[in-house]
C-alpha positions as CSV (number, residue, x, y, z in Angstrom):
1,X,-15.6,20.3,-13.4
2,X,-11.3,21.0,-13.9
3,X,-9.8,21.0,-10.0
4,X,-7.4,24.3,-9.6
5,X,-4.0,23.4,-9.8
6,X,-2.6,21.9,-6.8
7,X,0.6,19.6,-6.2
8,X,0.6,15.6,-5.9
9,X,2.7,13.7,-4.4
10,X,3.6,10.5,-7.0
11,X,6.5,7.9,-6.9
12,X,6.6,3.6,-8.2
13,X,5.9,0.4,-6.6
14,X,7.4,-2.3,-8.3
15,X,8.6,-5.7,-6.8
16,X,8.6,-9.2,-7.7
17,X,6.4,-10.2,-4.9
18,X,3.5,-8.2,-3.1
19,X,0.7,-8.3,-1.3
20,X,-1.6,-6.2,0.3
21,X,-3.3,-7.1,2.7
22,X,-7.2,-8.1,3.3
23,X,-9.6,-8.8,5.8
24,X,-8.1,-12.2,7.0
25,X,-10.5,-15.4,9.2
26,X,-8.4,-18.6,10.6
27,X,-5.9,-20.1,7.7
28,X,-5.8,-18.2,5.0
29,X,-3.8,-14.7,3.8
30,X,-5.5,-13.2,0.8
31,X,-4.4,-9.9,-0.7
32,X,-6.0,-7.3,-2.1
33,X,-5.2,-6.7,-6.2
34,X,-4.0,-3.5,-6.0
35,X,-2.5,-0.7,-3.3
36,X,-4.3,0.2,0.1
37,X,-4.3,3.6,0.6
38,X,-3.0,2.4,4.4
39,X,-0.8,-0.1,3.0
40,X,0.8,3.2,1.3
41,X,0.1,5.4,3.9
42,X,2.1,3.0,6.2
43,X,4.7,2.6,3.8
44,X,5.0,6.7,3.3
45,X,4.5,6.7,7.6
46,X,7.5,4.0,7.6
47,X,10.2,6.8,5.2
48,X,9.9,9.4,7.3
49,X,10.3,7.3,11.2
50,X,6.3,7.6,12.5
51,X,6.4,4.9,14.3
52,X,3.0,3.1,14.4
53,X,2.2,3.4,17.9
54,X,2.0,7.5,17.8
55,X,-1.6,7.5,17.5
56,X,-1.5,11.7,17.0
57,X,0.9,11.3,13.9
58,X,-1.0,8.4,12.5
59,X,-4.2,10.0,12.9
60,X,-2.7,13.2,11.2
61,X,-1.9,10.8,8.3
62,X,-4.6,9.0,7.5
63,X,-6.4,12.0,7.4
64,X,-4.5,14.9,5.8
65,X,-3.6,13.4,2.7
66,X,-6.1,12.2,-0.6
67,X,-5.2,8.8,-2.6
68,X,-5.2,7.8,-5.6
69,X,-2.9,4.9,-6.9
70,X,-2.7,3.7,-10.6
71,X,-2.2,-0.8,-12.1
72,X,0.0,-0.8,-14.8
73,X,-0.2,-4.3,-14.1
74,X,-1.7,-6.8,-11.8
75,X,0.6,-8.9,-11.7
76,X,-0.1,-12.7,-11.1
77,X,-1.8,-14.3,-8.6
78,X,0.8,-16.9,-6.3
79,X,-0.3,-18.2,-3.5
80,X,2.4,-19.8,-0.6
81,X,1.8,-23.2,1.0
82,X,3.1,-21.6,5.5
83,X,3.7,-23.9,8.4
84,X,3.7,-22.5,11.7
85,X,5.0,-23.5,15.3
86,X,2.5,-23.3,17.6
87,X,3.0,-23.8,21.6
88,X,-0.1,-24.3,23.8
89,X,-2.1,-21.4,25.4
90,X,-0.3,-20.5,29.0
91,X,-2.6,-17.8,30.8
92,X,-0.7,-15.4,33.0
93,X,2.4,-16.4,30.8
94,X,4.4,-12.5,29.6
95,X,6.6,-13.0,26.6
96,X,9.4,-10.2,24.9
97,X,9.4,-12.8,21.9
98,X,8.3,-15.3,19.5
99,X,11.5,-17.6,20.2
100,X,11.1,-16.8,23.8
101,X,7.4,-18.1,24.1
102,X,8.3,-20.5,21.1
103,X,11.2,-22.3,24.0
104,X,9.0,-22.0,27.0
105,X,7.7,-25.7,26.5
106,X,9.1,-28.8,25.5
107,X,9.0,-30.0,22.1
108,X,6.5,-32.4,21.9
109,X,3.6,-29.9,22.7
110,X,4.7,-27.5,19.6
111,X,0.9,-27.5,17.9
112,X,1.7,-27.0,13.8
113,X,-0.8,-24.3,11.8
114,X,-1.3,-24.7,8.3
115,X,-2.2,-21.3,6.8
116,X,-2.3,-20.0,2.6
117,X,-0.2,-16.5,1.9
118,X,-1.2,-14.7,-1.2
119,X,0.9,-12.6,-3.5
120,X,1.0,-10.7,-6.9
121,X,3.5,-10.8,-8.6
122,X,5.5,-8.8,-11.4
123,X,2.7,-5.6,-9.8
124,X,3.2,-2.1,-11.1
125,X,1.9,0.2,-8.9
126,X,1.8,4.8,-9.9
127,X,1.0,5.5,-6.0
128,X,-0.5,9.1,-5.5
129,X,-0.5,10.9,-2.4
130,X,-1.8,14.9,-2.1
131,X,-2.6,17.7,0.5
132,X,-6.6,18.1,1.7
133,X,-5.4,21.7,3.4
134,X,-3.1,24.2,4.0
135,X,-1.4,22.5,6.7
136,X,-0.8,19.0,5.9
137,X,1.6,17.3,9.1
138,X,4.1,17.3,6.1
139,X,4.8,18.7,3.2
140,X,4.8,16.1,1.1
141,X,8.1,18.1,-0.4
142,X,9.6,16.8,2.8
143,X,7.3,13.6,1.7
144,X,9.1,13.0,-1.5
145,X,12.4,13.0,0.3
146,X,11.6,11.0,2.9
147,X,10.7,8.6,1.0
148,X,14.7,8.7,-1.9
149,X,15.7,8.6,2.1
150,X,13.6,6.3,4.0
151,X,13.6,5.7,7.9
152,X,12.8,1.9,7.9
153,X,13.8,0.2,4.9
154,X,10.2,-0.2,3.2
155,X,8.3,-3.4,2.0
156,X,5.3,-4.8,-0.7
157,X,2.8,-5.0,2.0
158,X,4.8,-7.7,3.9
159,X,8.8,-8.1,5.2
160,X,9.1,-10.8,2.7
161,X,8.2,-8.5,-0.8
162,X,10.8,-6.1,-0.6
163,X,11.2,-2.9,-3.8
164,X,12.9,-3.5,-7.0
165,X,12.7,-0.7,-8.2
166,X,13.5,3.1,-7.4
167,X,9.9,5.0,-6.2
168,X,11.3,7.3,-8.2
169,X,9.2,10.3,-5.6
170,X,8.6,13.6,-7.7
171,X,6.5,16.6,-6.9
172,X,4.0,16.9,-9.8
173,X,1.7,20.3,-10.2
174,X,-2.0,19.4,-12.6
175,X,-5.3,20.3,-12.3
176,X,-6.0,17.1,-12.0
177,X,-5.5,13.6,-10.1
178,X,-5.5,11.9,-14.2
179,X,-3.5,15.2,-15.4
180,X,-0.9,14.0,-12.4
181,X,-0.7,10.7,-13.4
182,X,-0.4,11.9,-17.7
183,X,2.6,13.8,-15.7
184,X,4.8,12.5,-13.6
185,X,7.6,10.0,-15.7
186,X,9.8,7.4,-14.4
187,X,13.1,5.6,-15.8
188,X,13.2,3.4,-16.7
189,X,9.5,2.3,-17.5
190,X,8.7,-1.1,-17.4
191,X,5.4,-0.4,-18.6
192,X,4.7,-1.3,-21.8
193,X,6.5,-5.4,-20.8
194,X,3.8,-5.6,-18.2
195,X,0.2,-4.3,-19.5
196,X,-1.7,-5.2,-21.8
197,X,-2.5,-1.7,-23.4
198,X,-4.6,-0.6,-20.3
199,X,-4.2,1.1,-17.0
200,X,-6.4,1.0,-14.6
201,X,-6.6,4.3,-11.7
202,X,-8.5,4.0,-8.7
203,X,-9.2,7.0,-6.6
204,X,-10.9,9.5,-3.5
205,X,-12.0,11.5,-5.6
206,X,-13.7,11.3,-9.4
207,X,-11.4,10.8,-11.9
208,X,-14.1,12.0,-14.7
209,X,-17.7,11.4,-15.9
210,X,-17.3,8.0,-16.3
211,X,-16.0,5.9,-14.0
212,X,-17.1,3.5,-11.7
213,X,-17.3,3.5,-7.2
214,X,-16.8,1.0,-5.3
215,X,-16.0,0.9,-0.9
216,X,-13.2,-0.2,0.2
217,X,-12.2,-0.6,4.4
218,X,-8.8,0.6,4.4
219,X,-8.7,3.8,5.6
220,X,-6.9,3.9,8.9
221,X,-8.6,4.6,11.9
222,X,-6.5,3.1,14.6
223,X,-2.9,1.4,13.5
224,X,-2.4,0.6,17.4
225,X,-5.6,-1.0,16.9
226,X,-5.0,-2.3,13.4
227,X,-8.5,0.0,12.6
228,X,-10.3,0.5,9.5
229,X,-13.1,2.3,8.2
230,X,-14.6,2.6,5.2
231,X,-14.1,5.0,2.1
232,X,-15.2,5.8,-0.8
233,X,-13.1,4.6,-4.2
234,X,-13.8,5.6,-8.2
235,X,-11.8,3.9,-11.0
236,X,-11.5,4.5,-14.1
237,X,-9.6,2.4,-17.3
238,X,-7.4,4.3,-19.3
239,X,-6.8,2.6,-23.0
240,X,-3.2,3.1,-24.4
241,X,-3.4,4.6,-28.3
242,X,-3.0,1.7,-30.7
243,X,-3.8,-1.6,-28.1
244,X,-5.9,-4.1,-28.7
């Protein structure tokens, strides 16, 4: 069934490296293969200057907007090897910074933690947000303006993953999410250089009849406590004309 026309906020996410988090246990820090809803809302919050400890604001942001993403290129996986100094546990100790914690003990008492962190190289995405109701916490126009001149520095999941191209936020009026993706226009489109001829779309809402339904645990519940709940997500593959 066709949707009634509404506004969609579209913006591009591209960088040499990106990392979107996943359930992390022990020394391995994996990454989802595409931007999670929590990551994109976190990026929008940073652009708007919304702090993580603003529970009410963060909750409104998580509840007031629908989310979709088009993967133009999944990129190539990269695993980085890390060593991290670790001081012994000291009950009752309170430190204002990690540096202070490390300097509080002799060097010979410091242990080493080995870890692996996963990234995606040369991945490209188009993010899409829309207001679920008539009175979202931020109008889409205000959000687009903030993405052009962000309050905090934006990055693709980790601070070591800066943006490599402008976001180019734009408001697209369309009668469906797929039509919004088709109508978004970006300068210096890199899709033809990175893609194998298909675009994969994921959305909170159905994208048509030929879709796959997935479950993801990336709906923010509390940024302060770093808690997330499950949400349904729909997947649609779009084959470019002439692709092999």
